mmCIF file of the N, C-alpha and C atoms, coordinates in Angstrom:
data_MODEL
# 
_entry.id   MODEL 
# 
loop_
_atom_site.group_PDB 
_atom_site.id 
_atom_site.type_symbol 
_atom_site.label_atom_id 
_atom_site.label_alt_id 
_atom_site.label_comp_id 
_atom_site.label_asym_id 
_atom_site.label_entity_id 
_atom_site.label_seq_id 
_atom_site.pdbx_PDB_ins_code 
_atom_site.Cartn_x 
_atom_site.Cartn_y 
_atom_site.Cartn_z 
_atom_site.occupancy 
_atom_site.B_iso_or_equiv 
_atom_site.pdbx_formal_charge 
_atom_site.auth_seq_id 
_atom_site.auth_comp_id 
_atom_site.auth_asym_id 
_atom_site.auth_atom_id 
_atom_site.pdbx_PDB_model_num 
ATOM 1   N N  . UNK A 1 1  ? 23.715  9.100  -1.995  1.00 0.00 ? 1  UNK A N  1 
ATOM 2   C CA . UNK A 1 1  ? 22.538  9.345  -2.600  1.00 0.00 ? 1  UNK A CA 1 
ATOM 3   C C  . UNK A 1 1  ? 22.568  9.102  -4.097  1.00 0.00 ? 1  UNK A C  1 
ATOM 4   N N  . UNK A 1 2  ? 21.502  8.699  -4.665  1.00 0.00 ? 2  UNK A N  1 
ATOM 5   C CA . UNK A 1 2  ? 21.449  8.325  -6.031  1.00 0.00 ? 2  UNK A CA 1 
ATOM 6   C C  . UNK A 1 2  ? 21.372  9.711  -6.888  1.00 0.00 ? 2  UNK A C  1 
ATOM 7   N N  . UNK A 1 3  ? 21.561  9.574  -8.180  1.00 0.00 ? 3  UNK A N  1 
ATOM 8   C CA . UNK A 1 3  ? 21.595  10.728 -9.080  1.00 0.00 ? 3  UNK A CA 1 
ATOM 9   C C  . UNK A 1 3  ? 20.234  10.591 -10.061 1.00 0.00 ? 3  UNK A C  1 
ATOM 10  N N  . UNK A 1 4  ? 19.361  9.787  -9.724  1.00 0.00 ? 4  UNK A N  1 
ATOM 11  C CA . UNK A 1 4  ? 18.272  9.533  -10.668 1.00 0.00 ? 4  UNK A CA 1 
ATOM 12  C C  . UNK A 1 4  ? 17.592  10.749 -11.002 1.00 0.00 ? 4  UNK A C  1 
ATOM 13  N N  . UNK A 1 5  ? 17.386  11.755 -10.036 1.00 0.00 ? 5  UNK A N  1 
ATOM 14  C CA . UNK A 1 5  ? 16.579  12.990 -10.246 1.00 0.00 ? 5  UNK A CA 1 
ATOM 15  C C  . UNK A 1 5  ? 17.308  13.789 -11.242 1.00 0.00 ? 5  UNK A C  1 
ATOM 16  N N  . UNK A 1 6  ? 18.637  13.849 -11.211 1.00 0.00 ? 6  UNK A N  1 
ATOM 17  C CA . UNK A 1 6  ? 19.380  14.701 -12.121 1.00 0.00 ? 6  UNK A CA 1 
ATOM 18  C C  . UNK A 1 6  ? 19.234  14.036 -13.485 1.00 0.00 ? 6  UNK A C  1 
ATOM 19  N N  . UNK A 1 7  ? 19.461  12.719 -13.461 1.00 0.00 ? 7  UNK A N  1 
ATOM 20  C CA . UNK A 1 7  ? 19.316  12.022 -14.906 1.00 0.00 ? 7  UNK A CA 1 
ATOM 21  C C  . UNK A 1 7  ? 17.938  12.085 -15.501 1.00 0.00 ? 7  UNK A C  1 
ATOM 22  N N  . UNK A 1 8  ? 17.033  11.987 -14.682 1.00 0.00 ? 8  UNK A N  1 
ATOM 23  C CA . UNK A 1 8  ? 15.591  12.112 -15.428 1.00 0.00 ? 8  UNK A CA 1 
ATOM 24  C C  . UNK A 1 8  ? 15.284  13.518 -15.770 1.00 0.00 ? 8  UNK A C  1 
ATOM 25  N N  . UNK A 1 9  ? 15.706  14.583 -15.081 1.00 0.00 ? 9  UNK A N  1 
ATOM 26  C CA . UNK A 1 9  ? 15.494  15.919 -15.403 1.00 0.00 ? 9  UNK A CA 1 
ATOM 27  C C  . UNK A 1 9  ? 16.313  16.308 -16.587 1.00 0.00 ? 9  UNK A C  1 
ATOM 28  N N  . UNK A 1 10 ? 17.486  15.712 -16.738 1.00 0.00 ? 10 UNK A N  1 
ATOM 29  C CA . UNK A 1 10 ? 18.166  15.907 -18.068 1.00 0.00 ? 10 UNK A CA 1 
ATOM 30  C C  . UNK A 1 10 ? 17.528  15.297 -19.286 1.00 0.00 ? 10 UNK A C  1 
ATOM 31  N N  . UNK A 1 11 ? 16.970  14.061 -19.140 1.00 0.00 ? 11 UNK A N  1 
ATOM 32  C CA . UNK A 1 11 ? 16.158  13.517 -20.157 1.00 0.00 ? 11 UNK A CA 1 
ATOM 33  C C  . UNK A 1 11 ? 14.879  14.360 -20.514 1.00 0.00 ? 11 UNK A C  1 
ATOM 34  N N  . UNK A 1 12 ? 14.357  15.082 -19.525 1.00 0.00 ? 12 UNK A N  1 
ATOM 35  C CA . UNK A 1 12 ? 13.120  15.768 -19.831 1.00 0.00 ? 12 UNK A CA 1 
ATOM 36  C C  . UNK A 1 12 ? 13.438  17.131 -20.252 1.00 0.00 ? 12 UNK A C  1 
ATOM 37  N N  . UNK A 1 13 ? 14.687  17.710 -20.027 1.00 0.00 ? 13 UNK A N  1 
ATOM 38  C CA . UNK A 1 13 ? 14.995  19.084 -20.345 1.00 0.00 ? 13 UNK A CA 1 
ATOM 39  C C  . UNK A 1 13 ? 14.737  19.425 -21.804 1.00 0.00 ? 13 UNK A C  1 
ATOM 40  N N  . UNK A 1 14 ? 15.018  18.656 -22.881 1.00 0.00 ? 14 UNK A N  1 
ATOM 41  C CA . UNK A 1 14 ? 14.892  19.024 -24.188 1.00 0.00 ? 14 UNK A CA 1 
ATOM 42  C C  . UNK A 1 14 ? 13.435  19.316 -24.548 1.00 0.00 ? 14 UNK A C  1 
ATOM 43  N N  . UNK A 1 15 ? 12.540  18.871 -23.750 1.00 0.00 ? 15 UNK A N  1 
ATOM 44  C CA . UNK A 1 15 ? 11.176  19.024 -24.076 1.00 0.00 ? 15 UNK A CA 1 
ATOM 45  C C  . UNK A 1 15 ? 10.559  20.190 -23.118 1.00 0.00 ? 15 UNK A C  1 
ATOM 46  N N  . UNK A 1 16 ? 11.449  20.919 -22.409 1.00 0.00 ? 16 UNK A N  1 
ATOM 47  C CA . UNK A 1 16 ? 11.082  21.997 -21.478 1.00 0.00 ? 16 UNK A CA 1 
ATOM 48  C C  . UNK A 1 16 ? 10.410  21.438 -20.184 1.00 0.00 ? 16 UNK A C  1 
ATOM 49  N N  . UNK A 1 17 ? 10.769  20.258 -19.734 1.00 0.00 ? 17 UNK A N  1 
ATOM 50  C CA . UNK A 1 17 ? 10.000  19.673 -18.636 1.00 0.00 ? 17 UNK A CA 1 
ATOM 51  C C  . UNK A 1 17 ? 11.059  19.367 -17.575 1.00 0.00 ? 17 UNK A C  1 
ATOM 52  N N  . UNK A 1 18 ? 10.512  19.285 -16.325 1.00 0.00 ? 18 UNK A N  1 
ATOM 53  C CA . UNK A 1 18 ? 11.261  18.691 -15.170 1.00 0.00 ? 18 UNK A CA 1 
ATOM 54  C C  . UNK A 1 18 ? 10.301  18.254 -14.148 1.00 0.00 ? 18 UNK A C  1 
ATOM 55  N N  . UNK A 1 19 ? 10.727  17.445 -13.192 1.00 0.00 ? 19 UNK A N  1 
ATOM 56  C CA . UNK A 1 19 ? 10.032  16.950 -12.159 1.00 0.00 ? 19 UNK A CA 1 
ATOM 57  C C  . UNK A 1 19 ? 9.883   17.933 -11.038 1.00 0.00 ? 19 UNK A C  1 
ATOM 58  N N  . UNK A 1 20 ? 8.828   18.010 -10.416 1.00 0.00 ? 20 UNK A N  1 
ATOM 59  C CA . UNK A 1 20 ? 8.679   19.079 -9.250  1.00 0.00 ? 20 UNK A CA 1 
ATOM 60  C C  . UNK A 1 20 ? 9.569   18.507 -8.005  1.00 0.00 ? 20 UNK A C  1 
ATOM 61  N N  . UNK A 1 21 ? 10.163  19.486 -7.376  1.00 0.00 ? 21 UNK A N  1 
ATOM 62  C CA . UNK A 1 21 ? 11.002  19.050 -6.269  1.00 0.00 ? 21 UNK A CA 1 
ATOM 63  C C  . UNK A 1 21 ? 10.688  19.816 -5.048  1.00 0.00 ? 21 UNK A C  1 
ATOM 64  N N  . UNK A 1 22 ? 11.330  19.498 -4.012  1.00 0.00 ? 22 UNK A N  1 
ATOM 65  C CA . UNK A 1 22 ? 10.957  20.318 -2.798  1.00 0.00 ? 22 UNK A CA 1 
ATOM 66  C C  . UNK A 1 22 ? 12.325  20.254 -1.967  1.00 0.00 ? 22 UNK A C  1 
ATOM 67  N N  . UNK A 1 23 ? 12.656  21.354 -1.292  1.00 0.00 ? 23 UNK A N  1 
ATOM 68  C CA . UNK A 1 23 ? 13.923  21.181 -0.514  1.00 0.00 ? 23 UNK A CA 1 
ATOM 69  C C  . UNK A 1 23 ? 13.481  21.024 0.952   1.00 0.00 ? 23 UNK A C  1 
ATOM 70  N N  . UNK A 1 24 ? 14.181  20.085 1.568   1.00 0.00 ? 24 UNK A N  1 
ATOM 71  C CA . UNK A 1 24 ? 13.913  19.760 3.019   1.00 0.00 ? 24 UNK A CA 1 
ATOM 72  C C  . UNK A 1 24 ? 15.107  20.133 3.635   1.00 0.00 ? 24 UNK A C  1 
ATOM 73  N N  . UNK A 1 25 ? 14.793  20.845 4.867   1.00 0.00 ? 25 UNK A N  1 
ATOM 74  C CA . UNK A 1 25 ? 15.955  21.278 5.677   1.00 0.00 ? 25 UNK A CA 1 
ATOM 75  C C  . UNK A 1 25 ? 15.914  20.432 6.958   1.00 0.00 ? 25 UNK A C  1 
ATOM 76  N N  . UNK A 1 26 ? 17.120  19.903 7.339   1.00 0.00 ? 26 UNK A N  1 
ATOM 77  C CA . UNK A 1 26 ? 17.289  19.131 8.640   1.00 0.00 ? 26 UNK A CA 1 
ATOM 78  C C  . UNK A 1 26 ? 17.544  20.375 9.650   1.00 0.00 ? 26 UNK A C  1 
ATOM 79  N N  . UNK A 1 27 ? 16.805  20.614 10.623  1.00 0.00 ? 27 UNK A N  1 
ATOM 80  C CA . UNK A 1 27 ? 17.159  21.787 11.554  1.00 0.00 ? 27 UNK A CA 1 
ATOM 81  C C  . UNK A 1 27 ? 18.226  21.379 12.392  1.00 0.00 ? 27 UNK A C  1 
ATOM 82  N N  . UNK A 1 28 ? 18.375  20.110 12.846  1.00 0.00 ? 28 UNK A N  1 
ATOM 83  C CA . UNK A 1 28 ? 19.309  19.676 13.746  1.00 0.00 ? 28 UNK A CA 1 
ATOM 84  C C  . UNK A 1 28 ? 20.791  19.975 13.210  1.00 0.00 ? 28 UNK A C  1 
ATOM 85  N N  . UNK A 1 29 ? 20.879  19.738 11.894  1.00 0.00 ? 29 UNK A N  1 
ATOM 86  C CA . UNK A 1 29 ? 22.382  19.883 11.438  1.00 0.00 ? 29 UNK A CA 1 
ATOM 87  C C  . UNK A 1 29 ? 22.495  21.017 10.390  1.00 0.00 ? 29 UNK A C  1 
ATOM 88  N N  . UNK A 1 30 ? 21.377  21.539 10.014  1.00 0.00 ? 30 UNK A N  1 
ATOM 89  C CA . UNK A 1 30 ? 21.423  22.709 9.065   1.00 0.00 ? 30 UNK A CA 1 
ATOM 90  C C  . UNK A 1 30 ? 21.704  22.303 7.686   1.00 0.00 ? 30 UNK A C  1 
ATOM 91  N N  . UNK A 1 31 ? 21.618  20.959 7.309   1.00 0.00 ? 31 UNK A N  1 
ATOM 92  C CA . UNK A 1 31 ? 21.855  20.371 5.830   1.00 0.00 ? 31 UNK A CA 1 
ATOM 93  C C  . UNK A 1 31 ? 20.507  20.494 5.250   1.00 0.00 ? 31 UNK A C  1 
ATOM 94  N N  . UNK A 1 32 ? 20.501  20.655 3.927   1.00 0.00 ? 32 UNK A N  1 
ATOM 95  C CA . UNK A 1 32 ? 19.372  20.526 3.150   1.00 0.00 ? 32 UNK A CA 1 
ATOM 96  C C  . UNK A 1 32 ? 19.542  19.545 1.989   1.00 0.00 ? 32 UNK A C  1 
ATOM 97  N N  . UNK A 1 33 ? 18.360  19.006 1.549   1.00 0.00 ? 33 UNK A N  1 
ATOM 98  C CA . UNK A 1 33 ? 18.456  18.089 0.335   1.00 0.00 ? 33 UNK A CA 1 
ATOM 99  C C  . UNK A 1 33 ? 17.273  18.318 -0.518  1.00 0.00 ? 33 UNK A C  1 
ATOM 100 N N  . UNK A 1 34 ? 17.415  18.133 -1.815  1.00 0.00 ? 34 UNK A N  1 
ATOM 101 C CA . UNK A 1 34 ? 16.414  18.240 -2.744  1.00 0.00 ? 34 UNK A CA 1 
ATOM 102 C C  . UNK A 1 34 ? 15.813  16.860 -3.048  1.00 0.00 ? 34 UNK A C  1 
ATOM 103 N N  . UNK A 1 35 ? 14.463  16.749 -3.075  1.00 0.00 ? 35 UNK A N  1 
ATOM 104 C CA . UNK A 1 35 ? 13.738  15.555 -3.432  1.00 0.00 ? 35 UNK A CA 1 
ATOM 105 C C  . UNK A 1 35 ? 12.688  15.825 -4.178  1.00 0.00 ? 35 UNK A C  1 
ATOM 106 N N  . UNK A 1 36 ? 12.148  14.697 -4.931  1.00 0.00 ? 36 UNK A N  1 
ATOM 107 C CA . UNK A 1 36 ? 10.984  14.709 -5.735  1.00 0.00 ? 36 UNK A CA 1 
ATOM 108 C C  . UNK A 1 36 ? 9.712   14.665 -4.935  1.00 0.00 ? 36 UNK A C  1 
ATOM 109 N N  . UNK A 1 37 ? 8.552   15.108 -5.274  1.00 0.00 ? 37 UNK A N  1 
ATOM 110 C CA . UNK A 1 37 ? 7.346   14.978 -4.716  1.00 0.00 ? 37 UNK A CA 1 
ATOM 111 C C  . UNK A 1 37 ? 6.197   14.781 -5.643  1.00 0.00 ? 37 UNK A C  1 
ATOM 112 N N  . UNK A 1 38 ? 5.212   13.938 -4.914  1.00 0.00 ? 38 UNK A N  1 
ATOM 113 C CA . UNK A 1 38 ? 4.072   13.778 -5.894  1.00 0.00 ? 38 UNK A CA 1 
ATOM 114 C C  . UNK A 1 38 ? 2.792   14.474 -5.223  1.00 0.00 ? 38 UNK A C  1 
ATOM 115 N N  . UNK A 1 39 ? 2.077   15.035 -5.979  1.00 0.00 ? 39 UNK A N  1 
ATOM 116 C CA . UNK A 1 39 ? 0.877   15.749 -5.673  1.00 0.00 ? 39 UNK A CA 1 
ATOM 117 C C  . UNK A 1 39 ? -0.248  14.898 -5.897  1.00 0.00 ? 39 UNK A C  1 
ATOM 118 N N  . UNK A 1 40 ? -1.142  14.733 -4.735  1.00 0.00 ? 40 UNK A N  1 
ATOM 119 C CA . UNK A 1 40 ? -2.288  13.891 -4.812  1.00 0.00 ? 40 UNK A CA 1 
ATOM 120 C C  . UNK A 1 40 ? -3.398  14.661 -5.575  1.00 0.00 ? 40 UNK A C  1 
ATOM 121 N N  . UNK A 1 41 ? -4.293  13.814 -6.089  1.00 0.00 ? 41 UNK A N  1 
ATOM 122 C CA . UNK A 1 41 ? -5.468  14.330 -6.926  1.00 0.00 ? 41 UNK A CA 1 
ATOM 123 C C  . UNK A 1 41 ? -6.751  13.950 -6.249  1.00 0.00 ? 41 UNK A C  1 
ATOM 124 N N  . UNK A 1 42 ? -7.819  14.910 -6.395  1.00 0.00 ? 42 UNK A N  1 
ATOM 125 C CA . UNK A 1 42 ? -9.105  14.491 -5.847  1.00 0.00 ? 42 UNK A CA 1 
ATOM 126 C C  . UNK A 1 42 ? -9.782  13.538 -6.608  1.00 0.00 ? 42 UNK A C  1 
ATOM 127 N N  . UNK A 1 43 ? -10.385 12.365 -6.008  1.00 0.00 ? 43 UNK A N  1 
ATOM 128 C CA . UNK A 1 43 ? -11.103 11.446 -6.807  1.00 0.00 ? 43 UNK A CA 1 
ATOM 129 C C  . UNK A 1 43 ? -12.657 11.999 -7.038  1.00 0.00 ? 43 UNK A C  1 
ATOM 130 N N  . UNK A 1 44 ? -13.036 12.618 -5.991  1.00 0.00 ? 44 UNK A N  1 
ATOM 131 C CA . UNK A 1 44 ? -14.409 13.138 -5.892  1.00 0.00 ? 44 UNK A CA 1 
ATOM 132 C C  . UNK A 1 44 ? -14.210 14.798 -5.952  1.00 0.00 ? 44 UNK A C  1 
ATOM 133 N N  . UNK A 1 45 ? -14.721 15.366 -6.918  1.00 0.00 ? 45 UNK A N  1 
ATOM 134 C CA . UNK A 1 45 ? -14.635 16.889 -7.064  1.00 0.00 ? 45 UNK A CA 1 
ATOM 135 C C  . UNK A 1 45 ? -15.362 17.604 -6.059  1.00 0.00 ? 45 UNK A C  1 
ATOM 136 N N  . UNK A 1 46 ? -16.297 16.955 -5.384  1.00 0.00 ? 46 UNK A N  1 
ATOM 137 C CA . UNK A 1 46 ? -16.941 17.578 -4.207  1.00 0.00 ? 46 UNK A CA 1 
ATOM 138 C C  . UNK A 1 46 ? -16.110 17.579 -2.810  1.00 0.00 ? 46 UNK A C  1 
ATOM 139 N N  . UNK A 1 47 ? -14.973 16.852 -2.966  1.00 0.00 ? 47 UNK A N  1 
ATOM 140 C CA . UNK A 1 47 ? -14.127 16.743 -1.633  1.00 0.00 ? 47 UNK A CA 1 
ATOM 141 C C  . UNK A 1 47 ? -13.740 18.267 -1.200  1.00 0.00 ? 47 UNK A C  1 
ATOM 142 N N  . UNK A 1 48 ? -13.657 18.537 0.079   1.00 0.00 ? 48 UNK A N  1 
ATOM 143 C CA . UNK A 1 48 ? -13.236 19.768 0.593   1.00 0.00 ? 48 UNK A CA 1 
ATOM 144 C C  . UNK A 1 48 ? -11.839 19.649 0.985   1.00 0.00 ? 48 UNK A C  1 
ATOM 145 N N  . UNK A 1 49 ? -11.157 18.420 1.032   1.00 0.00 ? 49 UNK A N  1 
ATOM 146 C CA . UNK A 1 49 ? -9.781  18.081 1.675   1.00 0.00 ? 49 UNK A CA 1 
ATOM 147 C C  . UNK A 1 49 ? -8.772  18.690 0.602   1.00 0.00 ? 49 UNK A C  1 
ATOM 148 N N  . UNK A 1 50 ? -7.763  19.294 1.160   1.00 0.00 ? 50 UNK A N  1 
ATOM 149 C CA . UNK A 1 50 ? -6.754  19.835 0.319   1.00 0.00 ? 50 UNK A CA 1 
ATOM 150 C C  . UNK A 1 50 ? -5.792  18.833 -0.246  1.00 0.00 ? 50 UNK A C  1 
ATOM 151 N N  . UNK A 1 51 ? -5.387  19.120 -1.466  1.00 0.00 ? 51 UNK A N  1 
ATOM 152 C CA . UNK A 1 51 ? -4.519  18.203 -2.086  1.00 0.00 ? 51 UNK A CA 1 
ATOM 153 C C  . UNK A 1 51 ? -3.178  18.147 -1.204  1.00 0.00 ? 51 UNK A C  1 
ATOM 154 N N  . UNK A 1 52 ? -2.563  17.092 -1.104  1.00 0.00 ? 52 UNK A N  1 
ATOM 155 C CA . UNK A 1 52 ? -1.488  16.851 -0.234  1.00 0.00 ? 52 UNK A CA 1 
ATOM 156 C C  . UNK A 1 52 ? -0.207  16.343 -1.159  1.00 0.00 ? 52 UNK A C  1 
ATOM 157 N N  . UNK A 1 53 ? 0.953   16.807 -0.628  1.00 0.00 ? 53 UNK A N  1 
ATOM 158 C CA . UNK A 1 53 ? 2.307   16.444 -1.322  1.00 0.00 ? 53 UNK A CA 1 
ATOM 159 C C  . UNK A 1 53 ? 2.679   15.047 -0.571  1.00 0.00 ? 53 UNK A C  1 
ATOM 160 N N  . UNK A 1 54 ? 3.135   14.107 -1.464  1.00 0.00 ? 54 UNK A N  1 
ATOM 161 C CA . UNK A 1 54 ? 3.562   12.945 -0.884  1.00 0.00 ? 54 UNK A CA 1 
ATOM 162 C C  . UNK A 1 54 ? 5.081   12.982 -1.158  1.00 0.00 ? 54 UNK A C  1 
ATOM 163 N N  . UNK A 1 55 ? 5.915   12.839 -0.188  1.00 0.00 ? 55 UNK A N  1 
ATOM 164 C CA . UNK A 1 55 ? 7.367   12.756 -0.306  1.00 0.00 ? 55 UNK A CA 1 
ATOM 165 C C  . UNK A 1 55 ? 7.970   11.197 0.054   1.00 0.00 ? 55 UNK A C  1 
ATOM 166 N N  . UNK A 1 56 ? 8.486   10.663 -1.112  1.00 0.00 ? 56 UNK A N  1 
ATOM 167 C CA . UNK A 1 56 ? 9.055   9.340  -0.980  1.00 0.00 ? 56 UNK A CA 1 
ATOM 168 C C  . UNK A 1 56 ? 10.105  9.224  0.090   1.00 0.00 ? 56 UNK A C  1 
ATOM 169 N N  . UNK A 1 57 ? 10.273  8.107  0.816   1.00 0.00 ? 57 UNK A N  1 
ATOM 170 C CA . UNK A 1 57 ? 11.552  7.786  1.660   1.00 0.00 ? 57 UNK A CA 1 
ATOM 171 C C  . UNK A 1 57 ? 12.445  6.938  0.858   1.00 0.00 ? 57 UNK A C  1 
ATOM 172 N N  . UNK A 1 58 ? 12.047  6.500  -0.331  1.00 0.00 ? 58 UNK A N  1 
ATOM 173 C CA . UNK A 1 58 ? 12.865  5.693  -1.215  1.00 0.00 ? 58 UNK A CA 1 
ATOM 174 C C  . UNK A 1 58 ? 12.814  6.171  -2.599  1.00 0.00 ? 58 UNK A C  1 
ATOM 175 N N  . UNK A 1 59 ? 13.864  6.223  -3.347  1.00 0.00 ? 59 UNK A N  1 
ATOM 176 C CA . UNK A 1 59 ? 13.866  6.820  -4.705  1.00 0.00 ? 59 UNK A CA 1 
ATOM 177 C C  . UNK A 1 59 ? 12.877  6.038  -5.647  1.00 0.00 ? 59 UNK A C  1 
ATOM 178 N N  . UNK A 1 60 ? 11.996  6.661  -6.212  1.00 0.00 ? 60 UNK A N  1 
ATOM 179 C CA . UNK A 1 60 ? 11.022  6.087  -7.102  1.00 0.00 ? 60 UNK A CA 1 
ATOM 180 C C  . UNK A 1 60 ? 11.460  5.382  -8.342  1.00 0.00 ? 60 UNK A C  1 
ATOM 181 N N  . UNK A 1 61 ? 12.771  5.671  -8.761  1.00 0.00 ? 61 UNK A N  1 
ATOM 182 C CA . UNK A 1 61 ? 13.291  5.291  -9.838  1.00 0.00 ? 61 UNK A CA 1 
ATOM 183 C C  . UNK A 1 61 ? 14.237  4.044  -9.563  1.00 0.00 ? 61 UNK A C  1 
ATOM 184 N N  . UNK A 1 62 ? 15.109  4.063  -8.649  1.00 0.00 ? 62 UNK A N  1 
ATOM 185 C CA . UNK A 1 62 ? 15.978  2.869  -8.450  1.00 0.00 ? 62 UNK A CA 1 
ATOM 186 C C  . UNK A 1 62 ? 15.699  2.162  -7.091  1.00 0.00 ? 62 UNK A C  1 
ATOM 187 N N  . UNK A 1 63 ? 14.835  2.641  -6.198  1.00 0.00 ? 63 UNK A N  1 
ATOM 188 C CA . UNK A 1 63 ? 14.630  2.028  -4.950  1.00 0.00 ? 63 UNK A CA 1 
ATOM 189 C C  . UNK A 1 63 ? 15.534  2.239  -3.677  1.00 0.00 ? 63 UNK A C  1 
ATOM 190 N N  . UNK A 1 64 ? 16.613  3.026  -3.946  1.00 0.00 ? 64 UNK A N  1 
ATOM 191 C CA . UNK A 1 64 ? 17.552  3.261  -2.957  1.00 0.00 ? 64 UNK A CA 1 
ATOM 192 C C  . UNK A 1 64 ? 16.871  4.248  -1.842  1.00 0.00 ? 64 UNK A C  1 
ATOM 193 N N  . UNK A 1 65 ? 17.139  3.847  -0.533  1.00 0.00 ? 65 UNK A N  1 
ATOM 194 C CA . UNK A 1 65 ? 16.528  4.678  0.559   1.00 0.00 ? 65 UNK A CA 1 
ATOM 195 C C  . UNK A 1 65 ? 17.069  5.990  0.601   1.00 0.00 ? 65 UNK A C  1 
ATOM 196 N N  . UNK A 1 66 ? 16.175  7.092  0.697   1.00 0.00 ? 66 UNK A N  1 
ATOM 197 C CA . UNK A 1 66 ? 16.630  8.549  0.667   1.00 0.00 ? 66 UNK A CA 1 
ATOM 198 C C  . UNK A 1 66 ? 17.242  8.804  2.024   1.00 0.00 ? 66 UNK A C  1 
ATOM 199 N N  . UNK A 1 67 ? 18.321  9.267  2.078   1.00 0.00 ? 67 UNK A N  1 
ATOM 200 C CA . UNK A 1 67 ? 18.917  9.545  3.448   1.00 0.00 ? 67 UNK A CA 1 
ATOM 201 C C  . UNK A 1 67 ? 18.575  10.956 3.786   1.00 0.00 ? 67 UNK A C  1 
ATOM 202 N N  . UNK A 1 68 ? 18.396  11.003 5.163   1.00 0.00 ? 68 UNK A N  1 
ATOM 203 C CA . UNK A 1 68 ? 17.954  12.386 5.666   1.00 0.00 ? 68 UNK A CA 1 
ATOM 204 C C  . UNK A 1 68 ? 19.144  13.367 5.376   1.00 0.00 ? 68 UNK A C  1 
ATOM 205 N N  . UNK A 1 69 ? 18.765  14.618 5.379   1.00 0.00 ? 69 UNK A N  1 
ATOM 206 C CA . UNK A 1 69 ? 19.792  15.589 5.071   1.00 0.00 ? 69 UNK A CA 1 
ATOM 207 C C  . UNK A 1 69 ? 20.650  15.782 6.222   1.00 0.00 ? 69 UNK A C  1 
# 
């Protein structure tokens, strides 16, 4: 797995920032992995649909496929 998330968070740390992450657990083997996620925004403020998290299957920084935990 790539180290892009660690590198980006180290660059953001001096400004007191970090990327939002989510822990994903593979129930079959008990392993967990940390990944970045993106939160959707409403285009229409009248929309009653909940905002959704989008979890990429490829690293958004280097393009390497994210391996399952």
